C-alpha positions as CSV (number, residue, x, y, z in Angstrom):
1,X,23.2,75.9,21.9
2,X,26.2,75.8,24.2
3,X,27.9,79.2,24.6
4,X,31.2,77.6,23.6
5,X,29.7,76.4,20.3
6,X,27.9,79.7,19.7
7,X,31.1,81.7,20.3
8,X,33.1,79.6,17.8
9,X,30.4,79.8,15.1
10,X,30.1,83.6,15.6
11,X,33.8,84.2,15.3
12,X,34.1,81.7,12.4
13,X,31.7,84.1,10.5
14,X,33.7,87.2,11.6
15,X,37.1,85.8,10.7
16,X,36.0,84.6,7.3
17,X,34.5,87.9,6.4
18,X,37.6,89.7,7.7
19,X,39.8,87.5,5.5
20,X,37.6,88.2,2.4
21,X,37.7,91.9,3.0
22,X,41.4,92.1,3.4
23,X,41.9,90.2,0.2
24,X,39.5,92.7,-1.5
25,X,41.3,95.7,-0.2
26,X,44.8,94.5,-1.2
27,X,43.6,93.3,-4.7
28,X,41.9,96.6,-5.5
29,X,44.8,98.7,-4.3
30,X,47.0,96.7,-6.6
31,X,44.8,97.6,-9.5
32,X,44.6,101.3,-8.4
33,X,48.4,101.4,-8.5
34,X,48.4,100.4,-12.2
35,X,46.1,103.3,-13.1
36,X,47.9,106.1,-11.1
37,X,49.9,108.7,-13.1
38,X,53.7,108.1,-13.1
39,X,54.3,111.1,-10.8
40,X,52.0,109.9,-8.0
41,X,53.5,107.5,-5.5
42,X,51.7,104.3,-4.4
43,X,49.6,104.8,-1.3
44,X,49.5,101.9,1.1
45,X,49.5,103.9,4.3
46,X,45.7,104.8,4.0
47,X,44.9,101.1,3.9
48,X,47.0,100.4,7.0
49,X,45.1,103.2,8.8
50,X,41.7,101.9,7.7
51,X,42.3,98.5,9.2
52,X,42.9,100.1,12.7
53,X,46.4,98.7,13.0
54,X,48.4,101.8,12.2
55,X,50.1,101.9,15.6
56,X,51.0,98.2,15.4
57,X,52.5,98.7,12.0
58,X,54.6,101.7,12.9
59,X,55.9,100.0,16.0
60,X,57.5,97.3,13.7
61,X,58.1,99.0,10.3
62,X,59.4,102.4,9.2
63,X,58.2,102.7,5.6
64,X,54.9,102.1,3.8
65,X,56.3,100.5,0.7
66,X,54.3,97.8,-1.2
67,X,56.1,94.7,0.0
68,X,56.1,95.7,3.7
69,X,52.5,96.7,3.7
70,X,51.3,93.6,1.9
71,X,53.3,91.4,4.2
72,X,51.8,93.1,7.3
73,X,48.2,92.9,6.0
74,X,48.4,89.4,4.6
75,X,51.2,87.3,6.1
76,X,52.4,88.8,9.3
77,X,51.4,86.4,12.1
78,X,52.2,89.1,14.7
79,X,49.3,91.1,13.2
80,X,46.2,89.5,14.8
81,X,44.0,90.9,12.0
82,X,46.2,89.8,9.0
83,X,44.8,87.5,6.4
84,X,46.8,84.5,7.6
85,X,45.9,85.2,11.2
86,X,42.2,85.5,10.3
87,X,42.1,82.3,8.2
88,X,44.0,80.4,10.9
89,X,41.5,81.6,13.5
90,X,38.6,80.7,11.3
91,X,39.9,77.2,10.8
92,X,40.5,76.8,14.5
93,X,37.0,77.9,15.4
94,X,35.6,75.6,12.7
95,X,37.6,72.7,14.1
96,X,36.1,73.2,17.5
97,X,32.6,72.9,16.1
98,X,33.5,70.3,13.4
99,X,30.4,68.2,14.3
100,X,27.9,70.9,13.1
101,X,29.7,71.7,9.9
102,X,29.1,70.0,6.6
103,X,31.9,67.9,5.2
104,X,32.2,70.2,2.1
105,X,32.5,73.3,4.2
106,X,35.2,71.9,6.4
107,X,37.2,70.6,3.4
108,X,37.0,73.9,1.5
109,X,38.1,75.8,4.6
110,X,41.1,73.5,5.0
111,X,42.0,74.0,1.4
112,X,41.8,77.8,1.9
113,X,44.0,77.6,5.0
114,X,46.7,75.5,3.2
115,X,46.5,77.9,0.2
116,X,47.2,80.9,2.3
117,X,49.9,79.1,4.3
118,X,51.6,78.1,1.1
119,X,51.5,81.7,-0.1
120,X,53.2,82.8,3.1
121,X,55.9,80.1,2.7
122,X,56.6,81.1,-0.9
123,X,56.7,84.8,0.0
124,X,53.9,85.6,-2.5
125,X,54.0,89.3,-1.5
126,X,57.3,89.6,-3.3
127,X,56.2,87.9,-6.5
128,X,54.3,88.9,-9.6
129,X,51.6,86.4,-8.7
130,X,50.4,88.4,-5.7
131,X,47.4,89.9,-7.5
132,X,46.2,86.5,-8.6
133,X,46.8,85.1,-5.1
134,X,44.4,87.6,-3.4
135,X,41.8,87.2,-6.1
136,X,41.9,83.4,-5.5
137,X,41.5,83.9,-1.8
138,X,38.5,86.2,-2.3
139,X,36.8,83.7,-4.6
140,X,37.7,80.8,-2.3
141,X,35.8,82.4,0.6
142,X,32.9,83.3,-1.6
143,X,32.7,79.6,-2.7
144,X,32.8,78.6,0.9
145,X,29.8,81.0,1.5
146,X,28.0,79.4,-1.4
147,X,28.6,75.9,-0.1
148,X,27.3,76.8,3.3
149,X,24.3,78.6,1.9
150,X,23.2,75.5,0.1
151,X,24.0,72.9,2.7
152,X,23.8,74.2,6.3
153,X,20.5,74.0,8.3
154,X,19.0,77.3,9.4
155,X,19.4,76.6,13.1
156,X,20.9,78.8,15.8
157,X,24.4,78.1,14.5
158,X,23.5,79.5,11.1
159,X,22.3,82.7,12.6
160,X,25.2,83.2,14.9
161,X,27.6,82.8,12.0
162,X,25.7,85.3,9.9
163,X,25.4,87.7,12.8
164,X,29.2,87.7,13.0
165,X,29.5,88.0,9.2
166,X,27.2,91.0,8.9
167,X,28.7,92.9,11.8
168,X,32.2,92.4,10.4
169,X,31.1,93.5,6.9
170,X,29.4,96.6,8.3
171,X,32.7,97.5,10.1
172,X,34.8,96.8,7.1
173,X,32.6,98.8,4.7
174,X,32.9,101.8,7.0
175,X,36.7,101.4,7.2
176,X,37.2,101.2,3.5
177,X,35.1,104.3,3.0
178,X,37.3,106.0,5.6
179,X,40.4,105.2,3.5
180,X,39.3,108.1,1.3
181,X,39.6,110.4,4.2
182,X,43.2,109.3,4.8
183,X,44.3,109.7,1.2
184,X,45.8,113.2,1.0
185,X,45.7,114.5,-2.6
186,X,48.6,116.7,-3.7
187,X,46.3,119.8,-3.6
188,X,42.7,120.8,-3.1
189,X,42.6,121.6,-6.8
190,X,42.6,117.9,-7.6
191,X,39.3,117.2,-5.9
192,X,37.1,116.2,-8.8
193,X,40.1,115.5,-11.0
194,X,40.8,112.2,-12.8
195,X,43.0,111.1,-9.8
196,X,40.1,111.8,-7.5
197,X,37.9,109.8,-9.8
198,X,40.3,106.9,-9.7
199,X,40.3,106.8,-5.9
200,X,36.5,106.7,-5.7
201,X,36.3,104.1,-8.4
202,X,38.8,101.9,-6.6
203,X,36.8,102.3,-3.4
204,X,33.6,101.1,-5.2
205,X,35.4,98.2,-6.7
206,X,36.8,97.1,-3.4
207,X,33.2,96.4,-2.2
208,X,32.0,95.0,-5.6
209,X,29.8,98.1,-5.8
210,X,31.0,99.8,-9.0
211,X,28.4,98.3,-11.4
212,X,25.5,98.7,-9.0
213,X,26.5,102.3,-8.3
214,X,26.5,103.1,-12.0
215,X,23.0,101.5,-12.3
216,X,21.6,103.4,-9.4
217,X,23.3,106.8,-9.7
218,X,25.3,107.0,-13.0
219,X,28.0,109.7,-12.6
220,X,30.6,109.3,-9.9
221,X,29.8,111.6,-7.1
222,X,31.1,111.4,-3.5
223,X,27.7,112.1,-1.9
224,X,26.0,109.3,-3.8
225,X,28.9,106.9,-3.0
226,X,28.5,107.6,0.7
227,X,24.8,107.1,0.4
228,X,25.3,103.7,-1.4
229,X,27.9,102.4,1.1
230,X,26.3,103.7,4.3
231,X,22.5,104.1,3.9
232,X,21.4,102.1,0.9
233,X,18.8,99.4,1.8
234,X,19.3,97.2,-1.2
235,X,23.1,97.0,-1.6
236,X,24.3,93.9,0.4
237,X,27.5,95.5,1.6
238,X,26.1,98.8,2.8
239,X,26.3,99.5,6.5
240,X,22.5,99.8,6.8
241,X,21.8,96.5,5.0
242,X,24.3,94.7,7.1
243,X,23.0,96.0,10.4
244,X,19.4,95.3,9.3
245,X,20.2,91.7,8.6
246,X,22.4,91.4,11.7
247,X,19.4,92.5,13.8
248,X,17.2,89.9,12.1
249,X,19.8,87.2,13.0
250,X,20.0,88.4,16.6
251,X,16.2,88.6,17.2
252,X,15.9,85.1,15.7
253,X,18.5,83.8,18.1
254,X,16.8,85.5,21.1
255,X,13.3,84.4,19.9
256,X,12.1,88.0,20.1
257,X,9.1,88.8,18.0
258,X,7.2,92.0,17.5
259,X,8.5,95.3,18.9
260,X,10.9,96.0,21.7
261,X,14.0,94.1,22.7
262,X,14.9,91.2,25.1
263,X,18.6,92.0,25.8
264,X,21.1,94.8,25.6
265,X,22.5,93.5,22.3
266,X,19.1,93.9,20.6
267,X,18.7,97.3,22.2
268,X,22.1,98.6,20.9
269,X,21.9,97.1,17.5
270,X,18.3,98.2,17.0
271,X,19.1,101.7,18.1
272,X,21.9,102.0,15.6
273,X,19.9,100.4,12.8
274,X,17.0,102.8,13.4
275,X,19.4,105.8,13.5
276,X,20.7,104.9,10.0
277,X,17.2,104.2,8.7
278,X,16.0,107.8,9.4
279,X,19.2,109.5,8.3
280,X,20.1,110.8,4.8
281,X,23.5,111.5,3.3
282,X,23.4,115.2,4.3
283,X,23.3,114.1,7.9
284,X,26.4,112.0,7.4
285,X,28.4,114.6,5.5
286,X,27.4,117.5,7.7
287,X,28.7,115.8,10.8
288,X,32.1,115.1,9.1
289,X,32.5,111.9,7.2
290,X,35.6,110.7,9.2
291,X,34.0,111.5,12.5
292,X,30.7,109.9,11.5
293,X,32.5,106.7,10.4
294,X,34.7,106.6,13.5
295,X,31.5,106.8,15.6
296,X,30.0,104.0,13.6
297,X,33.0,101.7,14.2
298,X,32.9,102.5,18.0
299,X,29.2,101.6,18.1
300,X,29.7,98.4,16.2
301,X,32.5,97.4,18.5
302,X,30.3,98.0,21.5
303,X,27.5,95.9,20.0
304,X,30.0,93.1,19.6
305,X,31.0,93.5,23.3
306,X,27.3,93.3,24.4
307,X,26.8,90.1,22.3
308,X,29.8,88.7,24.1
309,X,28.3,89.6,27.4
310,X,24.8,88.3,26.6
311,X,25.8,85.0,24.9
312,X,29.4,84.0,25.5
313,X,30.5,85.4,28.8
314,X,29.9,82.2,30.7
315,X,32.5,80.6,28.4
316,X,35.7,81.8,29.9
317,X,37.9,79.8,27.5
318,X,37.0,82.1,24.6
319,X,36.9,85.5,26.3
320,X,40.1,86.5,24.4
321,X,38.1,86.5,21.1
322,X,36.4,89.9,21.7
323,X,36.8,92.3,18.9
324,X,40.4,93.5,18.6
325,X,39.9,96.2,16.0
326,X,39.1,99.2,18.2
């Protein structure tokens, strides 16, 4: 496969996953606001921090009110990670490799792009239909995943797309868990309170993990939530699950079988995956949750850089698509 094609397919996977996650985060935060006590103000700043775009936000806006935060996260074209920027970039990458996409996938992606663009034109972030809008975006991307899963051949392109998707998902799961670190409760006495319970529940719902958590663990407990989202080998959005499947994709692309590695990407990804495989939740918590998650994000970014160097570097046209969420 040409590096140009591989690069576009890889970033198509990443941008679609980024779009889906942003829709999730905003949608769940909306629902959280409805459950908060009257004396507790809405908290949009933690979501801005979790995306890694806090400095960009504060350089353009002064307050963290609902309308401004949603506009920045979803419709601000100057934000390279916003929903509209990600969907636009996904569509552009798909257009460049149109010949290897199915007709149904291309048409659904175009529909999604036009839907998001229409939401921006109608200033959806100011309307009562905002909640429905982000739910529809999330389901639209999931439908696109389903179409691709049932119609795309399992060739190199498939594995590059899923490699990007799994790395992006691992990064976003770590970031949404880090939101809890940035939410400052009114006092330490409220740890374990109904308000604290609401925050943890919203976090689980943002990754569609609330029901599976209840089935695995029962009572809401921060240690078990961290275990589910970081180390669980069965939950499809856990960091460990994503890195394990990303490694399978990478080794399939490289043609590596058995033990060992054949390039620096496999070495870095395999080392991180193995590290998580032999850790338990006490290792994560004892090192400081925020510090641990920050380290994870840095390592995932470095893995993305090595993938670029190993597979896409010869393609100078697309070198600007390296990961921008440092």
